C-alpha positions as CSV (number, residue, x, y, z in Angstrom):
1,M,-37.3,58.4,78.9
2,N,-38.1,58.9,75.3
3,W,-41.8,58.8,75.7
4,D,-44.5,60.8,77.5
5,N,-47.9,60.1,78.8
6,T,-50.2,62.9,80.0
7,N,-52.3,60.5,82.0
8,W,-49.4,60.0,84.4
9,L,-47.7,62.6,86.6
10,R,-43.9,62.3,86.7
11,V,-42.6,62.7,90.3
12,K,-39.1,62.7,91.8
13,N,-38.3,61.2,95.1
14,C,-39.6,63.4,97.9
15,E,-41.0,65.9,95.5
16,K,-44.3,67.6,96.7
17,V,-47.0,67.8,94.0
18,N,-50.6,68.9,94.1
19,L,-53.0,66.1,94.7
20,N,-55.4,67.7,92.2
21,D,-52.9,67.4,89.4
22,I,-53.1,63.6,89.5
23,Q,-55.3,62.3,86.7
24,A,-58.3,60.0,87.3
25,L,-58.6,57.3,84.5
26,D,-61.3,54.8,83.8
27,I,-60.2,51.5,85.5
28,D,-60.1,49.6,82.2
29,D,-58.0,52.2,80.5
30,L,-55.7,52.3,83.6
31,R,-55.3,48.6,83.5
32,C,-54.2,48.6,79.9
33,E,-51.8,51.4,80.5
34,I,-50.3,49.6,83.6
35,I,-49.8,46.4,81.6
36,S,-48.1,48.3,78.7
37,M,-45.9,50.4,81.0
38,C,-44.7,47.4,83.0
39,N,-44.4,44.7,80.3
40,V,-43.3,46.9,77.4
41,K,-41.5,49.9,79.0
42,G,-40.0,48.1,82.0
43,L,-41.6,50.0,84.9
44,R,-42.6,48.2,88.1
45,P,-45.3,48.7,90.8
46,V,-44.3,50.8,93.8
47,G,-47.7,51.8,95.2
48,F,-51.2,50.5,94.6
49,F,-53.6,51.7,97.4
50,G,-57.0,53.2,98.0
51,K,-58.5,56.1,99.8
52,D,-62.1,56.7,100.9
53,W,-63.3,59.5,98.6
54,G,-66.6,60.1,100.3
55,M,-70.2,59.2,99.3
56,G,-69.3,55.5,99.0
57,Q,-66.5,56.2,96.5
58,V,-63.0,54.9,96.6
59,K,-60.0,56.4,94.7
60,L,-57.3,54.0,93.7
61,F,-53.8,55.5,93.5
62,V,-51.1,53.7,91.3
63,I,-47.4,54.4,91.4
64,L,-44.9,52.9,89.0
65,G,-41.2,53.1,89.4
66,D,-39.0,54.0,86.4
67,D,-35.7,53.2,88.0
68,N,-32.3,54.7,87.1
69,K,-31.9,54.0,83.4
70,N,-29.2,55.4,81.1
71,N,-27.5,57.1,84.1
72,S,-30.5,59.4,84.7
73,D,-32.3,59.7,88.0
74,G,-35.3,57.5,88.5
75,E,-38.8,58.9,88.5
76,F,-42.2,57.7,89.8
77,Y,-45.3,57.7,87.6
78,V,-48.5,58.5,89.4
79,T,-52.2,58.2,88.4
80,S,-55.5,57.2,89.8
81,S,-58.9,55.7,89.2
82,L,-62.2,56.6,90.9
83,F,-64.5,53.7,91.8
84,K,-68.0,55.2,92.2
85,A,-70.4,53.9,94.7
86,G,-71.7,50.4,93.8
87,I,-68.7,49.5,91.6
88,K,-67.1,46.5,93.4
89,S,-64.9,44.8,90.8
90,Y,-62.4,45.2,87.9
91,E,-60.4,42.8,85.8
92,C,-57.3,41.9,87.7
93,I,-53.8,43.1,86.6
94,T,-51.9,40.2,88.3
95,N,-52.4,37.7,85.4
96,E,-50.6,40.1,83.1
97,V,-48.1,41.6,85.6
98,P,-47.5,39.1,88.4
99,S,-45.7,41.5,90.7
100,F,-49.1,43.1,91.4
101,Y,-50.4,40.0,93.2
102,N,-50.0,41.4,96.8
103,F,-51.0,44.9,95.9
104,E,-54.3,43.8,94.6
105,R,-54.9,41.4,97.5
106,E,-54.3,44.4,99.9
107,F,-56.6,46.7,98.0
108,F,-59.4,44.1,98.0
109,E,-59.0,43.3,101.7
110,E,-59.3,47.0,102.6
111,F,-62.1,48.1,100.2
112,K,-63.8,44.9,99.0
113,I,-63.3,45.9,95.4
114,K,-62.6,42.6,93.8
115,P,-59.9,42.0,91.1
116,L,-61.7,39.5,89.0
117,N,-59.8,36.3,88.0
118,H,-57.0,37.0,90.4
119,P,-55.0,33.7,90.7
120,W,-54.4,33.9,94.5
121,L,-57.1,36.1,96.0
122,K,-56.6,35.1,99.6
123,P,-56.5,37.3,102.8
124,L,-53.3,39.2,103.1
125,R,-53.5,40.1,106.8
126,Q,-57.0,39.2,107.9
127,N,-56.2,35.5,107.9
128,Q,-57.0,34.1,111.3
129,K,-60.3,32.2,110.5
130,D,-60.8,29.5,107.9
131,Y,-57.8,30.5,105.8
132,P,-57.9,28.5,102.5
133,F,-54.5,26.9,102.5
134,F,-53.2,25.3,99.3
135,K,-53.8,21.5,99.3
136,M,-52.0,18.7,97.6
137,E,-53.1,15.0,97.4
138,G,-51.2,11.8,97.3
139,E,-50.0,9.0,99.5
140,D,-46.6,10.4,99.9
141,I,-47.7,14.0,100.5
142,H,-47.7,15.4,104.0
143,E,-48.0,18.9,105.6
144,V,-45.7,20.5,108.1
145,A,-47.2,23.5,110.0
146,V,-45.0,25.9,111.9
147,G,-46.3,28.8,114.0
148,P,-47.9,31.3,114.3
149,I,-46.4,31.1,117.8
150,H,-42.7,30.5,117.7
151,A,-40.0,29.7,120.1
152,G,-38.0,32.8,121.2
153,I,-39.1,36.4,120.7
154,I,-39.9,36.6,117.0
155,E,-43.4,37.9,116.0
156,P,-46.3,35.7,114.8
157,G,-46.3,34.1,111.4
158,H,-47.6,30.8,110.1
159,F,-45.7,28.6,107.6
160,R,-47.4,25.7,105.9
161,F,-45.1,23.3,104.0
162,M,-46.4,20.7,101.4
163,C,-43.8,18.0,101.4
164,N,-42.9,14.7,99.8
165,G,-40.7,13.1,102.3
166,E,-38.1,15.9,103.1
167,N,-38.6,17.7,99.8
168,V,-40.7,20.9,99.8
169,Y,-43.2,21.2,97.0
170,H,-44.8,24.4,98.2
171,L,-44.6,26.8,101.1
172,E,-47.5,29.1,102.0
173,I,-46.9,31.9,104.4
174,A,-49.7,33.6,106.4
175,L,-48.9,36.8,108.2
176,G,-50.7,39.8,109.7
177,Y,-51.7,38.5,113.2
178,Q,-51.2,41.7,115.1
179,H,-53.3,44.3,113.3
180,K,-51.3,47.3,114.6
181,G,-53.1,50.0,112.6
182,V,-49.9,51.9,112.1
183,E,-51.1,53.8,109.0
184,K,-54.2,55.1,110.8
185,L,-52.1,56.1,113.8
186,M,-49.7,58.0,111.5
187,V,-52.7,60.1,110.2
188,K,-53.8,60.9,113.7
189,A,-50.5,61.6,115.4
190,P,-47.5,61.4,113.0
191,S,-44.1,61.4,114.7
192,N,-40.5,60.1,114.5
193,Q,-41.1,58.2,117.7
194,L,-44.1,56.3,116.2
195,I,-42.5,55.5,112.9
196,E,-39.3,54.2,114.6
197,S,-41.5,51.5,116.2
198,V,-42.8,50.1,112.9
199,A,-39.8,47.8,112.3
200,G,-37.4,47.8,115.1
201,D,-34.4,46.7,113.0
202,S,-34.9,49.5,110.5
203,V,-35.2,52.5,112.9
204,I,-33.0,54.8,110.9
205,A,-34.4,53.9,107.5
206,Y,-38.0,54.4,108.6
207,S,-37.3,57.6,110.5
208,L,-35.4,58.9,107.5
209,A,-38.2,58.1,105.0
210,Y,-40.8,59.8,107.3
211,S,-38.6,62.9,108.0
212,N,-37.7,63.4,104.3
213,L,-41.4,63.2,103.4
214,M,-42.7,65.6,106.1
215,E,-39.9,68.1,105.5
216,S,-40.8,68.2,101.9
217,M,-44.5,68.7,102.7
218,K,-43.9,71.4,105.3
219,G,-41.0,73.1,103.5
220,I,-38.5,72.4,106.4
221,S,-34.8,72.9,105.5
222,V,-32.1,70.5,106.8
223,S,-28.4,71.5,107.1
224,N,-25.7,69.7,105.1
225,K,-24.3,68.5,108.4
226,A,-27.5,66.9,109.5
227,Q,-28.0,65.3,106.1
228,L,-24.6,63.7,106.2
229,I,-25.1,62.4,109.8
230,R,-28.4,60.8,108.7
231,L,-26.7,59.1,105.7
232,L,-23.9,57.9,108.0
233,A,-26.5,56.4,110.5
234,L,-28.3,54.7,107.6
235,E,-25.1,53.0,106.5
236,M,-24.2,52.1,110.1
237,E,-27.6,50.4,110.4
238,R,-27.0,48.5,107.1
239,A,-23.6,47.3,108.2
240,A,-24.8,46.3,111.7
241,I,-27.8,44.2,110.5
242,H,-25.9,42.6,107.7
243,I,-23.1,41.5,110.1
244,G,-25.7,40.1,112.4
245,D,-27.3,38.2,109.5
246,L,-23.9,36.7,108.6
247,G,-23.8,35.4,112.1
248,A,-27.3,34.0,112.0
249,I,-26.6,32.2,108.7
250,S,-23.4,30.8,110.3
251,G,-25.4,29.6,113.3
252,D,-27.9,27.8,111.0
253,I,-25.2,25.8,109.4
254,A,-23.6,25.1,112.8
255,Y,-20.5,27.1,112.0
256,L,-20.2,28.4,115.5
257,M,-16.9,30.3,115.1
258,G,-18.6,32.5,112.5
259,A,-21.7,33.0,114.7
260,S,-19.5,34.1,117.5
261,V,-17.2,36.4,115.5
262,F,-20.0,38.1,113.6
263,G,-22.1,38.5,116.8
264,A,-19.3,40.2,118.6
265,T,-18.5,42.4,115.6
266,R,-22.1,43.5,115.2
267,T,-22.0,44.6,118.8
268,L,-19.1,47.0,118.0
269,V,-21.1,48.7,115.4
270,I,-24.3,49.1,117.4
271,N,-22.4,50.3,120.5
272,T,-20.9,53.0,118.3
273,M,-24.4,54.0,117.4
274,L,-25.2,54.0,121.1
275,E,-22.3,56.5,121.6
276,F,-23.8,58.7,118.9
277,S,-27.4,58.8,120.0
278,G,-27.9,57.0,123.3
279,S,-29.6,54.1,121.6
280,R,-27.9,51.0,120.0
281,F,-30.5,51.1,117.2
282,G,-30.4,54.9,116.7
283,R,-33.8,55.7,118.3
284,G,-34.1,59.5,118.8
285,L,-31.3,60.4,116.4
286,I,-33.3,61.7,113.5
287,T,-36.0,64.4,114.0
288,L,-37.8,66.8,111.7
289,G,-35.3,69.5,110.7
290,G,-32.2,67.4,111.2
291,V,-30.8,65.3,114.0
292,N,-30.8,65.6,117.8
293,F,-27.1,64.8,118.3
294,D,-23.8,66.1,116.9
295,I,-20.7,63.9,116.4
296,D,-17.6,65.6,117.6
297,E,-14.1,64.8,116.4
298,A,-13.2,62.5,119.3
299,K,-16.3,60.4,118.7
300,A,-15.7,60.4,114.9
301,Q,-12.1,59.1,115.4
302,R,-13.2,56.4,117.8
303,A,-15.8,55.3,115.3
304,L,-13.3,55.2,112.5
305,N,-10.9,53.1,114.7
306,T,-13.7,50.7,115.5
307,L,-14.8,50.4,111.9
308,D,-11.2,49.6,110.9
309,K,-11.3,46.6,113.3
310,V,-14.8,45.6,112.1
311,E,-13.7,45.5,108.5
312,I,-10.7,43.4,109.2
313,D,-12.6,40.9,111.4
314,V,-15.5,40.6,109.0
315,S,-13.3,40.2,106.0
316,R,-11.1,37.5,107.7
317,M,-14.1,35.5,108.8
318,V,-16.0,35.7,105.5
319,K,-12.9,34.6,103.5
320,T,-12.3,31.8,105.9
321,M,-15.8,30.5,105.5
322,L,-15.9,30.8,101.7
323,K,-12.8,28.6,101.6
324,N,-14.5,25.9,103.7
325,S,-16.0,23.1,101.6
326,T,-18.5,22.1,104.3
327,V,-19.8,25.7,104.5
328,M,-20.0,26.0,100.8
329,S,-21.9,22.7,100.5
330,R,-24.7,24.3,102.7
331,L,-24.7,27.7,101.0
332,E,-24.3,27.0,97.3
333,K,-27.5,26.1,95.4
334,T,-29.6,26.3,98.5
335,G,-32.7,28.4,98.4
336,T,-32.2,29.6,94.8
337,I,-34.5,32.1,93.1
338,S,-33.6,33.0,89.5
339,K,-33.3,36.5,88.1
340,E,-36.4,35.9,85.9
341,R,-38.5,34.7,88.9
342,A,-37.2,37.5,91.1
343,Q,-38.2,40.1,88.5
344,E,-41.6,38.4,87.9
345,S,-42.5,38.3,91.5
346,G,-41.3,41.9,92.2
347,L,-38.4,41.3,94.6
348,V,-36.6,44.4,95.8
349,G,-33.5,45.3,97.8
350,M,-30.8,42.9,98.9
351,A,-32.9,39.8,97.9
352,A,-33.4,41.1,94.4
353,R,-29.7,42.1,93.9
354,A,-28.5,38.7,95.0
355,S,-30.6,37.3,92.1
356,G,-29.1,39.8,89.6
357,V,-32.0,42.3,89.7
358,N,-30.0,45.5,90.4
359,L,-32.4,47.7,92.2
360,D,-31.1,50.1,94.8
361,T,-33.0,53.2,95.8
362,R,-29.9,55.0,96.9
363,F,-28.6,55.1,93.4
364,D,-31.8,54.8,91.4
365,Y,-33.5,57.8,93.2
366,P,-30.4,59.5,94.6
367,N,-30.1,62.6,96.8
368,K,-27.2,65.0,96.2
369,W,-24.8,63.3,98.6
370,I,-24.7,60.0,96.6
371,K,-23.2,62.0,93.7
372,E,-21.1,64.4,95.7
373,L,-19.5,61.6,97.7
374,G,-18.8,59.7,94.5
375,L,-20.7,56.6,95.6
376,K,-21.3,53.9,92.9
377,K,-23.8,51.1,92.7
378,C,-22.5,47.7,93.5
379,N,-23.0,45.6,90.4
380,F,-23.3,42.2,92.0
381,E,-23.4,39.1,89.9
382,G,-25.3,36.6,92.0
383,T,-27.2,33.3,91.3
384,G,-29.9,33.9,93.8
385,D,-28.9,31.2,96.3
386,V,-28.0,31.5,100.0
387,N,-24.4,31.9,99.0
388,S,-25.2,34.9,96.9
389,R,-27.2,36.5,99.7
390,F,-24.3,35.8,102.1
391,R,-21.6,37.3,99.8
392,L,-23.7,40.3,98.9
393,R,-24.2,41.2,102.5
394,Y,-20.4,41.1,102.9
395,E,-19.9,43.4,99.9
396,E,-22.5,45.8,101.2
397,I,-20.8,45.9,104.6
398,I,-17.5,46.9,103.1
399,Q,-19.3,49.4,100.9
400,S,-21.1,50.9,103.9
401,I,-17.9,51.2,105.9
402,S,-16.2,53.0,102.9
403,T,-19.2,55.3,102.7
404,I,-19.0,56.1,106.4
405,R,-15.3,57.0,106.1
406,K,-16.1,59.4,103.2
407,I,-18.9,61.0,105.2
408,F,-16.7,61.6,108.2
409,E,-14.2,63.4,106.0
410,K,-17.0,65.4,104.3
411,L,-18.4,66.5,107.7
412,K,-15.2,68.4,108.4
413,S,-16.4,71.0,105.8
414,F,-19.6,71.6,107.7
415,K,-18.4,71.4,111.4
416,N,-19.8,74.9,112.2
417,E,-23.3,74.1,110.8
418,P,-26.2,73.4,113.2
419,V,-27.5,69.8,113.4
420,N,-31.1,71.0,113.5
421,S,-32.8,73.8,111.7
422,G,-34.8,74.6,114.8
423,Y,-38.0,74.8,112.8
424,E,-41.3,75.9,114.3
425,V,-44.7,74.5,113.5
426,L,-45.3,76.0,110.0
427,N,-48.4,77.4,108.5
428,K,-50.5,74.5,107.0
429,E,-50.6,76.5,103.8
430,N,-47.4,74.7,102.8
431,S,-49.2,71.3,103.2
432,K,-52.5,71.8,101.4
433,D,-53.6,69.2,98.8
434,A,-50.1,67.6,98.9
435,F,-49.0,64.2,97.5
436,I,-45.5,63.0,98.3
437,I,-43.6,59.8,97.7
438,S,-40.5,59.2,99.9
439,A,-38.2,56.2,99.1
440,T,-35.3,55.1,101.2
441,E,-33.1,52.1,100.8
442,G,-33.1,50.3,104.1
443,W,-30.9,47.3,104.6
444,R,-33.6,45.0,103.3
445,G,-34.5,47.2,100.4
446,E,-36.7,50.0,99.4
447,I,-39.0,51.5,102.1
448,I,-41.8,53.5,100.6
449,H,-43.8,56.2,102.5
450,I,-46.6,58.1,100.8
451,A,-48.6,60.9,102.3
452,L,-51.8,62.7,101.1
453,S,-53.2,65.9,102.7
454,D,-56.5,67.8,102.3
455,N,-57.3,71.4,101.4
456,K,-56.6,72.4,105.0
457,G,-53.2,70.8,105.1
458,N,-54.1,67.9,107.3
459,L,-52.9,64.4,106.6
460,T,-55.6,62.2,105.3
461,R,-53.7,59.1,104.2
462,Y,-50.3,57.7,105.1
463,K,-49.2,54.6,103.2
464,I,-46.2,52.4,104.1
465,K,-44.6,49.7,102.0
466,D,-41.8,47.6,103.6
467,P,-39.5,45.6,101.4
468,S,-40.9,42.5,103.1
469,F,-44.2,43.2,101.4
470,N,-42.5,42.3,98.1
471,N,-40.1,39.6,99.4
472,W,-42.0,37.1,101.6
473,Y,-43.4,35.4,98.5
474,G,-39.8,35.3,97.2
475,L,-38.8,33.2,100.2
476,A,-41.7,30.8,99.5
477,L,-40.4,30.4,95.9
478,A,-36.8,30.0,97.0
479,V,-37.5,27.1,99.4
480,R,-39.2,25.0,96.7
481,N,-37.4,21.7,95.9
482,N,-35.2,22.1,99.0
483,G,-35.3,19.9,102.0
484,V,-37.7,21.1,104.8
485,S,-34.6,21.2,107.1
486,D,-33.1,23.9,104.8
487,F,-36.0,26.3,105.5
488,P,-34.3,28.0,108.6
489,L,-31.2,28.7,106.5
490,C,-33.3,30.1,103.6
491,N,-35.3,32.1,106.0
492,K,-32.3,33.7,107.7
493,S,-30.8,34.5,104.3
494,F,-33.8,36.7,103.5
495,N,-34.4,37.8,107.1
496,L,-37.8,39.4,106.4
497,S,-39.9,41.5,108.7
498,Y,-43.2,40.3,110.3
499,S,-43.6,43.7,111.8
500,G,-43.0,45.7,108.6
501,F,-45.6,43.6,106.9
502,D,-48.2,43.7,109.6
503,L,-49.1,47.4,109.5
């Protein structure tokens, strides 16, 4: 960065800072600075949430991401604004920076402080009564409503299509039916076991984001060996879910051979995780201070042999599919979201990268192992359609397997290290007045955990942002001008989380 602004605190990933060092700006001044920093300097919203500040006051915290630019590690910019009792509105930011649209809806829903002139100020999660769905008129216009109760085992979500014949003009997605209250539970009784249950297909990523945050807050050290096993598990999770999604996409285009091969191959990966931790999804592997299970040489060799087979089988099936004209007719130019629209709407993770927006927390806000292992960001040139999301998954699977091989080799240097630091409950002096941002690249994209503590070292706010918070609207944009029958395929190509959204 070649500029500085004393109104914003510059923070690294998992760096503990003093809550009292965060400036509090007038909301009008803050709004102007946000617009300038996003539209002129290229930053993007990462956090925008409130906290009850007592006596009827609400403090708004704003976090902007300055991603890896010019080969320097990314930083977060943090500031705040205090809404005194009786102040119930401000001029919205979304009209100038569209990627704030959901952030402002969430803030309004929780604290009833209204962003004036917001273009889409509808309930975000409290949507069960009299939800104001978008309406279109015309003799040829009809609505198709799906959910919130679905066949199978997926969680509740409502999809309302505005169609002309088979063509989708607009899709509106209403989520948030479960009201789980995860963030409040995390303040009362934070634990790896609880955080693993937020999004069951991202157990490792969530547990890692939480553990990194709490270890920073409490000053807990983690051995090199444990750090490497955590990174290995994260890439195992990425490979397993991506392979499963290749199978789901295959099934939606009735390519049953692909569905069968990818389904069986995914099982090989998650069964390897079962051997490591006793759970196919890695539950119980990560804990504060390290991991609960070591990986001996025999297990490592079996895993490497399995991954060799996985890579061969996935590569053969993907290459066969991409040569099939019928497959390509279903994948290409279906569910397209352009780079410009992806940036404007604030997409993150795999969905963003498939549209050419190259965000990846692993490399933009790296830990030491990303550099020491010589890992490089995958510069994927995609067009934002289902085909791009399919091919990107394949490239990330191969990248993850390569990373796992490097980690197993690196682990040999630390075979005598403990897997857990054996920490004891530390004095809360370490945790007083703390503010920490923890960012982890799950298989969907960036998972953001933020914690605040009081002057006694007790947690007072725990904020979670799943990549699905950013990306559900991207799915709605992608399905426009497609046939309504293309929606299942578009949906599978994003594979977003109901649970990660409904906190």
